[in-house]
NUKE-221534 format. One record per residue: y, x, z of N, C-alpha, C, O in turn. Coordinates in steps of 0.2 Angstrom, whole numbers, plus 2048, in hexadecimal, padded with zeros to 3 digits. Example, Ala and Ser with C-alpha at 12.3 -4.5 7.8 and 13.67 -1.06 7.14 Angstrom:
<atoms>
7E48428277EA83E8277F08428277EF84782A
7F58408237FB844824800840827806843828
</atoms>
This chain:
<atoms>
BEDE54C14BF4E50C16BF9E57C14BF9E5DC16
BFDE55C10C02E59C0CC07E5CC10C0AE58C14
C08E62C0FC0EE64C13C16E61C10C17E61C0A
C1AE5EC15C1EE5FC15C26E62C10C27E68C11
C2AE5FC0CC2CE65C09C32E66C0DC35E63C11
C33E6BC0AC36E6EC0DC3EE71C0BC3EE75C06
C44E6EC0DC4AE6FC0AC4DE74C0CC49E76C10
C53E78C0BC57E7DC0BC60E7BC0DC64E78C0A
C60E7EC11C67E7FC13C6BE81C19C68E82C1F
C71E82C19C74E85C1FC72E84C26C72E7EC29
C72E88C29C71E87C32C73E7FC34C78E7CC35
C6FE7EC35C74E76C39C73E70C36C75E6BC39
C70E71C2FC70E6BC29C6AE66C2CC65E68C2E
C6CE61C2CC67E5BC2DC68E54C2AC6EE52C2A
C63E50C28C63E4DC22C5DE48C24C58E4AC21
C5EE44C28C58E3FC2AC52E43C2AC53E49C2D
C4DE41C28C46E43C2AC43E49C25C3DE48C24
C47E4DC23C48E54C20C48E57C22C4DE58C25
C41E5EC21C41E65C24C44E6AC20C43E6AC1A
C49E6DC22C4FE71C23C4CE78C23C47E78C26
C4EE7EC20C4BE85C20C53E89C1EC56E87C19
C55E8DC23C5AE8FC23C5DE94C1EC5CE9AC1F
C61E92C18C64E97C12C6AE9AC14C6EE95C14
C6CEA0C15C72EA0C17C74EA7C13C6FEAAC12
C79EAAC11C7CEB1C10C80EB2C15C85EADC16
C7FEB7C17C83EBBC1DC8AEC0C19C89EC5C15
C91EBDC1AC93EC1C14C96ECAC18C9BECDC15
C93ECBC1FC96ECEC23C8EED4C23C8EED9C27
C8AED3C21C82ED6C20C85EDFC1EC83EE4C21
C8AEE0C1AC8BEE8C18C8EEE9C1BC90EEFC1B
C92EE5C1FC99EE9C24C94EEAC2BC95EEEC2F
C8EEE6C2CC8CEE5C34C88EEDC31C88EF2C35
C85EEEC2DC7EEF3C2BC85EF7C2AC84EFBC30
C8BEFAC28C8EEFFC2AC8DF00C32C8AF04C35
C91EFCC33C92EFDC3BC8AF01C3FC8AF05C43
C85EFFC3DC80EFFC41C7DF06C40C79F09C43
C80F07C3BC7EF0EC37C83F14C39C81F1AC37
C8AF12C3CC8FF16C3FC8BF16C48C89F1BC4B
C8AF11C49C87F11C50C7FF15C52C7CF16C57
C7BF17C4AC74F1CC4CC77F23C4AC73F27C4C
C7EF24C45C7FF2AC43C82F2EC4CC80F33C4D
C87F29C51C87F2CC54C84F2FC58C87F32C5C
C7DF2CC59C77F2FC5BC79F2FC63C78F34C67
C7CF28C66C7AF27C6CC79F21C6DC7BF1CC69
C75F1FC76C77F19C75C7CF15C7BC7BF0FC7C
C81F19C7DC87F17C7FC8BF13C7AC8BF16C75
C8EF0BC7CC91F0AC79C97F0CC76C9AF10C7A
C9BF0BC70C9EF0EC6DCA4F07C6ACA6F05C64
CA7F06C71CADF01C6DCB2F02C6ACB6EFEC69
CB3F09C65CB7F09C62CB4F08C5ACB7F09C54
CADF06C5DCA8F04C56CABEFBC54CABEF8C4F
CACEF9C59CB0EF1C58CB5EF0C52CBBEF2C51
CB2EEBC4DCB9EEBC49CBDEE5C4CCC3EE5C4E
CBAEE2C4DCBFEDCC4FCB9ED7C54CB3ED8C55
CBFED2C56CB9ECEC5BCB8EC6C58CBDEC2C58
CB3EC5C56CB1EBEC53CAEEB9C58CA9EBAC5C
CB2EB4C59CAFEB0C5CCAAEAAC59CACEA8C54
CA4EA9C5BC9FEA5C58CA1E9DC59CA3E99C5E
CA0E9BC51C9FE92C50C9AE8FC52C95E91C4F
C99E8BC57C94E85C57C91E84C50C95E86C4B
C8BE81C4FC88E7FC4AC88E76C4DC85E74C53
C8AE72C4AC8BE6CC4AC84E67C47C83E66C41
C80E65C4DC78E61C4CC7AE58C4BC75E54C4A
</atoms>
């Protein structure tokens, strides 16, 4: 039995009986990395509210 063909698409992509692997670009990757490095450099496990740049409202994926 052959393995089914895998298609690539954004999170939540649905098209009939096709299987989709998630393929996305994170435009905030380097910004997130910078924030993580700032927290690590601070050397504390306490919350650092001054490092929060902006509030982001998540969007719901459509299925």
